[in-house]
Backbone as CSV, one residue per row, in Angstrom:
resi,resn,N_x,N_y,N_z,CA_x,CA_y,CA_z,C_x,C_y,C_z
1,MET,72.995,88.794,95.738,74.010,89.801,95.963,75.344,89.106,96.229
2,LYS,76.375,89.598,95.603,77.716,89.020,95.703,78.498,89.676,96.836
3,GLN,79.263,88.882,97.560,80.136,89.394,98.622,81.560,89.496,98.090
4,LEU,82.184,90.640,98.253,83.576,90.837,97.880,84.397,91.108,99.136
5,THR,85.603,90.613,99.143,86.546,90.930,100.203,87.658,91.744,99.569
6,LEU,87.774,92.999,99.971,88.749,93.905,99.375,89.669,94.467,100.454
7,PRO,90.913,94.708,100.114,91.841,95.283,101.097,91.539,96.766,101.313
8,ILE,91.722,97.234,102.535,91.637,98.658,102.837,92.869,99.057,103.644
9,VAL,93.214,100.334,103.558,94.332,100.884,104.315,93.772,102.004,105.184
10,ILE,94.054,101.949,106.479,93.543,102.941,107.417,94.717,103.668,108.066
11,GLU,94.660,104.997,108.001,95.689,105.833,108.622,95.006,106.774,109.598
12,SER,95.695,107.111,110.669,95.113,108.041,111.637,96.023,109.249,111.822
13,ASP,95.375,110.366,112.161,96.102,111.566,112.534,95.260,112.313,113.568
14,ALA,95.619,113.526,113.876,94.922,114.283,114.913,93.459,114.569,114.562
15,ASP,93.109,114.530,113.276,91.751,114.839,112.840,90.857,113.620,112.719
16,GLY,91.399,112.422,112.867,90.589,111.213,112.757,91.282,110.156,111.920
17,TYR,90.489,109.477,111.092,90.992,108.343,110.320,90.706,108.545,108.839
18,PHE,91.684,108.225,108.013,91.580,108.263,106.565,91.688,106.834,106.078
19,VAL,90.799,106.417,105.198,90.794,105.033,104.731,90.645,104.990,103.222
20,SER,91.394,104.082,102.589,91.314,103.924,101.143,91.260,102.444,100.789
21,CYS,90.804,102.187,99.574,90.751,100.829,99.041,91.690,100.784,97.839
22,PRO,92.911,100.270,98.011,93.922,100.310,96.958,93.509,99.621,95.653
23,SER,92.660,98.628,95.725,92.274,97.917,94.505,91.239,98.678,93.691
24,LEU,90.658,99.732,94.269,89.700,100.578,93.555,90.245,102.001,93.566
25,GLN,91.030,102.316,92.568,91.707,103.606,92.507,90.713,104.755,92.689
26,GLY,91.023,105.659,93.595,90.175,106.809,93.849,89.075,106.567,94.857
27,CYS,89.051,105.395,95.465,88.007,105.065,96.434,88.572,105.266,97.839
28,TYR,88.088,106.301,98.512,88.585,106.609,99.844,87.489,107.270,100.666
29,SER,87.685,107.346,101.961,86.739,107.977,102.866,87.475,108.355,104.144
30,GLN,86.709,108.775,105.134,87.303,109.149,106.417,86.270,108.999,107.516
31,GLY,86.701,109.170,108.745,85.799,109.111,109.884,86.483,109.637,111.128
32,GLU,85.683,110.045,112.081,86.247,110.535,113.342,86.799,109.399,114.180
33,THR,86.206,108.194,114.033,86.686,107.015,114.761,87.075,105.938,113.744
34,TYR,87.803,104.951,114.215,88.195,103.817,113.373,86.955,103.133,112.809
35,GLU,85.994,102.869,113.676,84.779,102.165,113.265,83.987,102.964,112.237
36,GLU,83.899,104.275,112.440,83.188,105.126,111.489,83.884,105.129,110.136
37,ALA,85.206,105.174,110.147,85.965,105.150,108.892,85.720,103.850,108.137
38,VAL,85.680,102.724,108.841,85.435,101.429,108.197,84.027,101.389,107.591
39,GLU,83.037,101.854,108.338,81.670,101.879,107.800,81.575,102.807,106.592
40,ASN,82.258,103.945,106.661,82.226,104.902,105.555,82.888,104.348,104.297
41,ILE,83.978,103.599,104.447,84.629,103.045,103.254,83.761,101.953,102.639
42,LYS,83.012,101.227,103.451,82.087,100.230,102.897,81.071,100.909,101.977
43,ASP,80.519,102.034,102.431,79.573,102.785,101.598,80.256,103.303,100.338
44,ALA,81.469,103.841,100.496,82.199,104.374,99.344,82.507,103.267,98.336
45,ILE,82.865,102.085,98.815,83.158,100.957,97.929,81.896,100.555,97.161
46,ARG,80.758,100.445,97.865,79.503,100.095,97.192,79.185,101.087,96.076
47,LEU,79.274,102.374,96.369,78.991,103.401,95.373,79.985,103.349,94.217
48,HIS,81.250,103.151,94.529,82.295,103.070,93.513,82.032,101.900,92.562
49,ILE,81.693,100.750,93.131,81.429,99.564,92.324,80.173,99.759,91.483
50,GLU,79.113,100.317,92.057,77.892,100.581,91.289,78.189,101.478,90.097
51,ASP,79.006,102.501,90.310,79.373,103.420,89.241,80.174,102.707,88.152
52,ARG,81.119,101.875,88.554,81.930,101.142,87.574,81.078,100.172,86.764
53,LEU,80.180,99.474,87.439,79.317,98.525,86.734,78.397,99.258,85.760
54,ALA,77.884,100.411,86.164,77.021,101.200,85.282,77.783,101.658,84.037
55,GLY,79.083,101.854,84.181,79.927,102.263,83.063,80.477,101.097,82.266
56,GLY,80.057,99.873,82.608,80.512,98.693,81.879,81.900,98.223,82.244
57,GLU,82.454,98.715,83.340,83.792,98.311,83.767,83.729,97.053,84.627
58,GLU,84.823,96.308,84.628,84.915,95.124,85.477,85.389,95.518,86.869
59,ILE,85.068,94.666,87.819,85.478,94.894,89.205,86.571,93.888,89.553
60,PRO,87.752,94.368,89.978,88.818,93.437,90.366,88.419,92.671,91.616
61,GLU,88.511,91.348,91.566,88.091,90.532,92.705,89.252,89.911,93.465
62,HIS,90.351,89.689,92.807,91.489,89.037,93.459,92.704,89.953,93.345
63,VAL,92.775,90.892,94.267,93.846,91.868,94.250,94.734,91.636,95.455
64,SER,96.022,91.593,95.214,96.981,91.411,96.292,97.591,92.766,96.646
65,VAL,97.603,93.085,97.912,98.203,94.331,98.386,99.279,93.955,99.392
66,SER,100.441,94.557,99.226,101.548,94.271,100.121,101.880,95.514,100.927
67,LEU,102.099,95.349,102.204,102.520,96.440,103.059,103.952,96.163,103.478
68,SER,104.801,97.134,103.274,106.208,96.954,103.595,106.772,98.271,104.105
69,THR,108.033,98.280,104.397,108.715,99.490,104.815,109.965,99.683,103.973
70,VAL,110.415,100.898,103.882,111.672,101.192,103.215,112.492,102.098,104.123
71,GLU,113.785,102.035,103.981,114.674,102.890,104.754,115.129,104.029,103.855
72,VAL,114.992,105.250,104.342,115.340,106.433,103.558,116.267,107.313,104.387
73,ALA,117.378,107.711,103.816,118.297,108.615,104.514,117.837,110.057,104.287
74,VAL,117.737,110.798,105.376,117.355,112.217,105.269,118.326,113.098,106.024
């Protein structure tokens, strides 16, 4: 079994935590706690990758994600 290290983005609001994996478009999950959200995205990533492999698609292994800020006048 191969180990992949993929970036995830975790956001929180009043309802809990939303988490996505930017390198796997459409791969996201949620959880009531931070830890639950992380465990849930691991499951979602596994399922997403299994589906892609079954469809003959490649899995991106070296993806760079940058987090930055922008200033917007409102």
